[in-house]
GUVONU-659553 format. One record per residue (C-alpha): x, y, z; residue in three letters. Coordinates in steps of 0.05 Angstrom, whole numbers, plus 32768, in hexadecimal, padded with zeros to 4 digits. Layout:
BEGIN
XYZala/...
This chain:
BEGIN
8CD086C98F75met/8CDE86C38F2Aarg/8D2686B38F14his/8D4486B28ECCtyr/8D71868B8EA0leu/8D9686AC8E65phe/8DAE86808E2Dval/8DE086A38E01his/8E25869D8DDFphe/8E6586C78DDFlys/8E8086ED8DA5glu/8EC686D28DA3lys/8EFA86C28D6Darg/8EFE867B8D86thr/8ECA86438D7Epro/8EBC863D8DC8asp/8E97867F8DC4gly/8E6386648D94glu/8E46862F8DC3gln/8E0F862F8DF8val/8E18865A8E35tyr/8DEB86618E71phe/8DE3869D8EA2ala/8DB486A58EDDleu/8D9186DE8EFFser/8D6B86DF8F3Fala/8D4687208F2Casp/8D4B87298EE0gly/8D7D87648EE9phe/8DBF87478F03his/8DDD870B8EDFtrp/8E1186D88EF3glu/8E3586A58EC8lys/8E25865A8ECDval/8E5B86248EC8asn/8E9086578ED9asn/8E8486798E97gly/8E92863C8E6Atyr/8E5E861E8E3Apro/8E2C85ED8E55val/8E2085CE8E11leu/8E4A85C68DD3tyr/8E3385BC8D8Bser/8E4D857C8D6Cmet/8E24857E8D2Cleu/8E2285AA8CEDgly/8E5585E28CF1glu/8E6485D18D3Alys/8E5486178D50gly/8E1286348D67val/8DF7867B8D71arg/8DB786A28D7Aasp/8D9486798DB0phe/8D4D86738DC4thr/8D3186488DFEile/8CE986378E0Fgln/8CC3860D8E42arg/8C8C85E08E28ser/8C4985D58E4Apro/8C6285938E62asp/8C9F85B48E81asn/8CD3859F8E51lys/8D0985D18E38phe/8D1F85DC8DF2tyr/8D5C86048DDAile/8D6186168D90leu/8D9C86388D6Eala/8DBB864E8D2Bthr/8DEB861B8D0Dasp/8E25864A8CFFleu/8E6D864C8D14cys/8E8F868B8CFBleu/8ECF86798D20ser/8ED9863E8CF3tyr/8EB3864F8CB3glu/8EB0869B8CA9met/8EF2869C8C83gly/8EFB865A8C60pro/8EB1864C8C4Farg/8E8F86908C4Ctyr/8ECC86BB8C37his/8EBB86EE8C6Darg/8E7B87018C4Aasn/8E3A87048C6Ftrp/8E1387008C2Dgly/8E3386BA8C24glu/8E2086A68C6Aval/8DD786BA8C5Cgln/8DD786968C18thr/8DFE86568C26tyr/8DF9864D8C71gly/8DD786128C95ser/8D8D86088C8Fasn/8D8E85E08CD0asn/8D7C85F98D14leu/8D9E85D68D4Dmet/8D7485BE8D89met/8D7E85A38DD0trp/8D4685868DFDglu/8D45857F8E48ser/8D1685718E82glu/8D3E85958EB7asp/8D6D85C78E94leu/8DA8859D8EAAcys/8DA8855A8E84his/8D9D85648E3Atrp/8D8B85338E04ala/8DBA852B8DC8pro/8DBD85668D9Agln/8D8E85658D5Darg/8D9085888D1Bala/8D4D85A38D02leu/8D4E85AD8CB6pro/8D1385DF8CAFleu/8D1F85F08C66gly/8D3585CF8C25pro/8D8085C68C19glu/8D9F86078BFDgly/8D6986348C19ser/8D9C865F8C3Dgly/8DB086698C85cys/8D78865F8CB6his/8D8C86878CF3trp/8D7686AA8D32ala/8D3D867D8D47pro/8D0886928D79asp/8CCD866D8D98met/8C8A86808DB6ile/8C5186568DCEphe/8C1086648DA8asp/8BDA865E8DDClys/8BA1865E8DAAglu/8BBE86248D82asn/8BDF85FF8DB9gly/8C2285FA8D94asp/8C64861E8D8Ephe/8C74864F8D58ile/8CBD864A8D44leu/8CD986858D1Dthr/8D1D86928CFAtrp/8D3C86BF8CC7ser/8D4686A68C80gln/8D5686C38C3Cpro/8D2186CB8C06lys/8D2F86DA8BBEpro/8D1C87238BAFasp/8D3787418B6Epro/8D1887868B7Fasp/8D4387918BBDile/8D8E879C8BBFser/8D98878D8C09thr/8DC887558BF7tyr/8DF1874B8BB7asn/8DD187098BA8asn/8D8A87258BA5gly/8D7287078BE6leu/8D4987278C1Dlys/8D47870B8C65met/8D0186FE8C7Fcys/8CE586DD8CBEile/8CC886998CB2tyr/8CA1866C8CE2tyr/8C8D86258CEDser/8C5F86058D21arg/8C6C85C88D4Bthr/8C4E85A78D88lys/8C8485748D96asp/8CC5858D8D73phe/8CC485508D48asn/8C9285648D13thr/8C9085A98CF5phe/8C5F85CD8CC6thr/8C7985E88C83glu/8C9F86298C8Dpro/8C7986688C7Bglu/8C8B86B38C7File/8C7786D28CC2leu/8C8E87178CB0tyr/8CAD87388C73glu/8CC087828C73lys/8CB5879F8C2Fglu/8CEF87CF8C2Casp/8D2687A88C4Dser/8D3D87668C68gly/8D3287528CB2ile/8D5487238CE3ile/8D5487108D2Casp/8D0A87088D3Eser/8CF387088D87cys/8CAB87018D9Cmet/8C84870B8DDCala/8C3C870B8DF2glu/8C19873C8E1Fglu/8BCE873B8E2Dasp/8BBF87128DEFgly/8BE7873E8DBFile/8C2787268D9Ftyr/8C6287558D99tyr/8C9B87478D66leu/8CE087678D68phe/8D0C87618D2Aval/8D4D877F8D10lys/8D4087A78CD0ser/8D7C87B28CA2asp/8D6387F68C88arg/8D2788268C8Chis/8D3C88278CC5pro/8D7B88018CD1cys/8D6D87E78D17gly/8D3D87C18D42val/8CF287CE8D38ile/8CB487B78D5Dmet/8C72879B8D41leu/8C3187818D5Earg/8BF9874F8D4Aser/8BBD872F8D69glu/8BD686EB8D51asn/8C1A86CA8D5Cala/8C1F86BB8D11ala/8C0D87038CFCgly/8C01872D8CD6pro/8C2C87618CFBphe/8C2A87AC8CFAglu/8C6287DC8D0Barg/8C6188008D4Fmet/8C8188448D44his/8C7E88548D8Eglu/8CBD88298D94phe/8CE788508D61asp/8CFD888F8D86pro/8D2288658DBCgly/8D4988438D87met/8D5A88818D5Cala/8D80889F8D96ser/8DAD88648DA5leu/8DF788708DAEglu/8E1D88528D73gly/8DE088538D46gly/8DA488248D49ser/8DC487FA8D11gly/8DF887E18D43ser/8DC387BD8D6Dtyr/8DA2877A8D5Cglu/8D8A87388D7Bala/8D4F87518DA7pro/8D4187288DE6cys/8D0287388E0Dile/8CEB871F8E51tyr/8CBA87338E87arg/8CD087458ECBleu/8CA987308F0Bglu/8C8F87768F13asp/8C6E87758ECFgly/8CA087A18EABarg/8CC487888E6Dtrp/8D0F87858E61cys/8D2987898E1Aleu/8D7087798E0Dasn/8D91878E8DCBleu/8DD487718DB6asp/8E0687A88DA8tyr/8E3C87978D76phe/8E5487DC8D63gly/8E9A87D28D80val/8ECD879B8D83arg/8EDA87728DBFgly/8EC1877C8E06lys/8E9287B78DF5gly/8E6387858DD2gln/8E2887658DF2gly/8DE287728E0Atyr/8DC887B68E1Cval/8D8687B98E46pro/8D4787E28E3Cphe/8D0887E48E68met/8CBE87EF8E5Aala/8C8187EF8E87asp/8C5B87C98E52ser/8C6287AE8E0Bleu/8C2287D28DF9lys/8C4288158E03cys/8C7F88048DD8gly/8CAC88348DFCval/8CED88198E15phe/8D2188418E3Dlys/8D69882C8E44arg/8D7C88158E8Acys/8DC588028E8Dasp/8DCC88158ED6ala/8D9587E18EEBasp/8DB387A48EC7val/8DF887828ECBser/8E19874A8EA3phe/8E5987238EB7pro/8E7187298E6Ftyr/8E54873A8E2Agly/8E19870C8E1Dphe/8E0A87018DD3lys/8DC786F18DB2his/8D9E86C68DE0gly/8D5B86BD8E04thr/8D4386C48E4Cval/8D18868D8E6Dleu/8CF286998EB0pro/8D0586648EE4leu/8CE8864B8F26thr/8D1286518F65glu/8D2086058F62glu/8D3686098F18glu/8D6386448F27tyr/8D86861E8F60ala/8D8D85E08F37arg/8DAF86038EFBval/8DDB862A8F2Alys/8DF485ED8F4Dala/8DFC85BC8F12phe/8E3F85A78EF8asp/8E3685AC8EAEtyr/8E80859A8EA2asp/8E7185568EC2gly/8E4385438E8Aglu/8E5E851A8E50gln/8E4085498E1Atyr/8E6485858E36ala/8EA985678E2Blys/
């Protein structure tokens, strides 16, 4: 039986929310907190806060977590003057990484500078293994100068960039994976089904909300799937209040898409689940009654686990590790 690990953070006003949290599920529907709901890893580098996690398993069975280097609890006021445009323009160009062979003991945190200094905030990383090339494609959101668009006051437009790596030590020069002509985009999430790659991103207008694309190659080019749009247009609170898509496949072949709802303050925030029989059809239906969370998860990724891995993570004392203190 397939089990699942959810790596996420909490939207809190204190820095402990912007750290690495784990949750487990025995079936992909019902989630339980790990480590009594406390972080399993803490960021000690950069802004000392991390968000927007992705986790992947390599072919040699190592595990990698990547995250945005951003701590709004510390920096949103004094450094960024409570302005998201300043975060995008002047934020960290590092992605934070942890590596493990067992999901319990983690190597020291590393900072990955994937762009030149001053290139703007690199955030919301995602990873997918490209079977054709035998390497990982690492994606993230990054601002690009665009004087013809007024999305942000500083003349920048967010695009999805990517780099390739086989070992998480050397990376190819970043390139644009997907750029939306009429708006900025953030929060990429990619999955593969039957040799076709499907990309979810959050568009800031035309429409304002999550959109779905497809390609025969993991590096694109991608084309829009409008079959996805009606389900988003009818969302309570407006589709613009949902971001951070997280997609994973259930054991019965269906796909669960979680979208992070931020349209209210406090406890109403967190992931909302949708279900589809296939990615090819592009039709997702909301399924709140089928999925339960112990608290509001924020922007993360789900990793399938074996039964042995599930039991090991569930039983491990993360607070007993020196890096967790």
